[in-house]
Each structure stands twice: as C-alpha cells, then as structure tokens.
C-alpha positions as CSV (number, residue, x, y, z in Angstrom):
1,M,-0.1,0.2,-0.2
2,K,1.1,3.4,-1.0
3,T,2.0,5.7,2.0
4,A,1.1,9.2,2.0
5,P,3.8,12.0,1.5
6,E,5.7,12.9,4.4
7,R,5.3,16.3,6.2
8,P,8.7,17.5,7.6
9,P,9.2,18.9,11.0
10,A,9.2,22.8,11.6
11,P,11.6,24.8,9.4
12,P,14.6,26.3,10.5
13,R,14.8,29.9,12.2
14,I,16.9,32.1,9.6
15,E,16.7,35.4,11.2
16,S,17.5,37.5,8.1
17,L,14.6,36.3,5.9
18,S,12.3,38.9,4.6
19,E,8.6,38.4,5.4
20,I,8.1,36.9,1.8
21,G,11.1,34.9,2.2
22,R,9.8,33.5,5.3
23,A,6.3,33.0,4.1
24,W,7.7,31.1,1.2
25,L,10.0,28.9,3.3
26,E,7.4,28.0,5.4
27,H,4.8,27.1,2.7
28,W,7.3,24.9,0.9
29,W,8.5,23.2,4.3
30,G,4.8,22.5,5.1
31,L,3.9,20.7,1.7
32,P,4.1,16.7,1.5
33,H,7.5,15.5,0.4
34,E,7.9,12.6,-2.0
35,G,11.4,11.6,-1.0
36,L,13.4,15.0,-0.2
37,L,11.3,17.4,-2.4
38,P,7.6,18.1,-2.9
39,L,6.0,17.3,-5.9
40,R,4.8,20.2,-8.2
41,S,1.3,18.9,-8.5
42,I,0.9,19.4,-4.6
43,F,2.0,23.2,-5.2
44,D,-1.4,25.0,-5.6
45,P,-0.8,28.7,-6.1
46,A,-4.3,29.5,-5.2
47,A,-3.5,28.5,-1.6
48,V,-1.0,31.2,-1.3
49,P,-2.8,34.3,-2.7
50,K,-0.6,37.0,-0.7
51,L,2.6,35.2,-1.8
52,L,1.9,34.5,-5.2
53,P,2.8,38.1,-6.7
54,Y,6.5,37.4,-5.6
55,L,6.9,33.9,-7.0
56,E,8.9,32.7,-10.0
57,M,9.0,29.0,-11.1
58,H,12.1,27.8,-13.4
59,D,11.4,24.8,-15.5
60,L,14.6,23.2,-15.7
61,R,13.3,19.9,-17.6
62,E,14.8,21.1,-21.0
63,P,18.7,21.1,-20.7
64,G,20.1,24.7,-21.3
65,R,16.9,26.4,-20.9
66,S,15.1,27.9,-17.8
67,L,11.3,28.1,-18.7
68,L,9.4,30.6,-16.5
69,R,6.3,28.7,-15.9
70,L,4.8,31.0,-13.2
71,V,5.7,34.7,-12.8
72,G,3.9,36.7,-10.2
73,T,2.8,40.1,-11.1
74,H,5.4,42.2,-8.8
75,V,8.2,40.0,-10.3
76,A,6.6,40.7,-13.8
77,A,6.5,44.4,-13.4
78,R,10.4,44.3,-13.2
79,Y,10.7,42.5,-16.5
80,G,8.5,45.0,-18.2
81,K,6.0,42.5,-19.3
82,D,4.6,39.1,-18.5
83,P,7.8,36.5,-19.3
84,T,5.3,33.3,-18.4
85,G,6.4,30.6,-20.9
86,L,9.9,32.3,-22.1
87,D,13.4,31.4,-21.3
88,Y,14.8,33.2,-18.4
89,L,18.2,33.1,-20.3
90,D,16.7,35.3,-23.1
91,F,16.4,38.1,-20.5
92,V,20.4,37.8,-19.6
93,A,23.3,39.2,-21.4
94,P,25.1,36.4,-23.5
95,E,28.2,36.6,-21.5
96,R,26.1,35.8,-18.4
97,R,23.7,33.4,-19.6
98,E,26.0,30.3,-18.4
99,E,26.2,31.5,-15.0
100,A,22.8,32.5,-14.7
101,Y,21.5,29.1,-15.8
102,L,24.1,27.3,-13.4
103,G,22.7,29.6,-10.5
104,V,19.4,27.9,-10.8
105,L,20.5,24.4,-12.1
106,V,23.1,23.7,-9.5
107,P,20.8,24.1,-6.5
108,A,17.9,22.5,-8.2
109,S,20.0,19.4,-8.9
110,H,21.8,18.9,-5.9
111,P,19.1,19.7,-4.2
112,C,19.5,22.3,-1.9
113,G,17.9,25.8,-1.2
114,M,19.6,29.2,-1.5
115,R,19.0,32.6,-0.3
116,V,20.8,35.6,-1.9
117,V,20.6,39.4,-1.4
118,M,21.8,41.1,-4.5
119,T,21.6,44.1,-7.0
120,T,21.0,43.4,-10.4
121,Y,22.1,45.7,-13.3
122,F,20.5,45.9,-16.8
123,E,21.7,47.5,-20.2
124,S,19.3,50.3,-19.7
125,G,21.2,51.4,-16.6
126,L,18.1,50.5,-14.2
127,H,19.4,48.2,-11.3
128,T,17.0,46.4,-8.3
129,R,18.2,45.0,-4.9
130,I,16.4,42.1,-4.2
131,E,16.1,39.1,-2.0
132,A,15.6,35.8,-3.4
133,V,14.8,32.6,-1.9
134,G,15.1,29.4,-3.9
135,L,13.8,26.1,-3.1
136,P,13.6,23.0,-5.1
137,M,10.5,20.9,-6.3
138,T,10.0,17.7,-8.7
139,F,7.6,17.1,-11.6
140,D,5.6,13.9,-11.1
141,A,6.1,10.7,-13.1
142,A,7.7,12.9,-15.9
143,G,10.7,13.7,-13.2
144,G,13.0,16.6,-13.7
145,R,13.7,19.6,-11.7
146,I,11.6,22.9,-10.9
147,F,13.2,25.8,-8.8
148,M,10.9,28.2,-7.3
149,F,12.0,31.5,-6.2
150,S,10.2,34.2,-3.9
151,D,11.5,37.5,-5.3
152,M,11.3,40.5,-3.2
153,V,12.5,44.0,-3.8
154,I,14.4,45.8,-0.9
155,G,13.7,49.1,-0.7
156,E,12.3,51.4,-3.4
157,L,11.5,49.8,-6.7
158,P,13.1,52.0,-9.6
159,H,11.2,50.8,-12.2
160,T,7.6,49.1,-13.0
161,W,6.5,47.8,-16.6
162,T,9.3,49.3,-18.2
163,E,11.6,47.0,-20.1
164,P,14.8,47.3,-18.6
165,G,17.1,45.4,-21.1
166,R,19.0,42.3,-20.3
167,L,20.5,41.6,-17.2
168,T,24.4,42.4,-17.4
169,R,25.9,41.7,-13.9
170,Y,25.0,40.9,-10.1
171,E,26.3,42.6,-7.2
172,L,26.2,40.0,-4.1
173,H,25.4,41.3,-0.5
174,E,24.4,38.1,1.0
175,R,24.5,34.6,0.5
176,S,23.1,31.3,2.3
177,S,23.2,28.4,0.0
178,S,22.6,24.8,1.4
179,I,21.2,25.7,5.1
180,L,17.4,25.5,3.9
181,V,17.3,22.0,2.5
182,R,20.4,20.6,4.7
183,A,18.6,21.3,7.8
184,F,15.3,19.9,6.5
185,L,17.4,16.6,5.6
186,M,18.9,16.4,9.0
187,N,15.8,16.7,10.9
188,R,14.6,13.7,9.0
189,S,17.6,11.9,10.5
190,I,19.4,11.5,7.1
191,H,23.3,11.4,7.8
192,N,26.3,12.1,5.9
193,I,24.9,15.0,4.1
194,A,27.1,16.6,1.7
195,Q,27.7,20.4,1.6
196,C,25.5,22.1,-1.4
197,P,28.0,23.6,-3.9
198,R,28.8,27.1,-3.2
199,A,26.9,29.4,-5.7
200,D,30.3,31.2,-6.9
201,I,28.6,32.4,-9.9
202,W,26.8,35.0,-7.8
203,E,30.3,36.5,-7.1
C-alpha cells in the first residue's frame, strides 16, 4: 500500500529572511514531500494569494533552458512584461547566460535551497536590489527539476512595467546556500549530508 507523502518538521529559524522569504520557506516546508522534495502537483498557487505576486518558477527539464512557468505580478513588473512561458536566459546578456543558468541548475539538481540578497544591473542602466529565496521541487512521473523563487525587492522599486533590457551583472550582498534543505534533511535523520555546492557564480 502506498504511503502518504511525509510532512517535515518545523523549518529552521533564519532571522535574516524577509517576510515574503519566510512565508515562502514555511509554505514549501509544510508541503507533503515525496522523498526529499515536494511534487509540483501538490503546490497550489491559489493557496498562497498573498505570496503569489512574488513567486517565479523555473522549469529545468529541458537542458540549457530555464523556462518561466509561473511569474507573479510584482516580478513581471520588473521584466516590463509578463514573461511566463519564455526562457529566463533570453533576459540575460550572452556573456552572463551560462552563469545565470548554473545559478538555478546547481541548487535544483543537488538539491538544496538558497537565499541571496543582490543588486541586479540591466542594459538600460536600471538596477534593483532583491532578496531571492529559491527552493527545489520535482515533477511527478515525468521527473525533472523545478526551482521556485520568492523574489522580493528591498527598498524602493526603481521601475515597473518598463523593459530594463537584459541582465548584465549581479552585485552580491548576502548568500546562504544549502542551509534550508540541509536542515530539512537533518531533521529527517538522514546522515552524511554533502554540503551544497557554493554558488560562486553570484560573485
């Protein structure tokens, strides 16, 4: 008889998380998990209406692409249009695309969570300081990885619904990779946990 997906214990307390980042972590943590990760089919965007405007889902099933399957309105406003269904890498300058791709592929494949606070700079000269909290999911029978971010602007938003041009560089201010999912694994008594690879691409 098939057992029900497990619900993990309470999430770790990470004091530096924003209200949105904390809400996303707590929601992800509370989802039933098949093995280490929750299934995409379990996640219902309608269940988190206050969080939904800040979410961005990257579909990594197709090698070399990071397809945006869900983009909240607050995130879409910074793209200057609704990018749902498009390849995230098309919004990144060519010389930065490999690094940007690895930035979601590495933690999604390990798997592990990540939190970064960084300033993103665009071809237009516009820039935005954000906190991004990324957590992995998996598709059902089809397999494959998803990486879902909560994406929160820190401070004043300099532009909305104005296309800023392609992303040209990041300036990293804070980074925590591995702590989120490693803490989940340890609470489930799984030992010998490898450290999540450092996201050196953000530097």
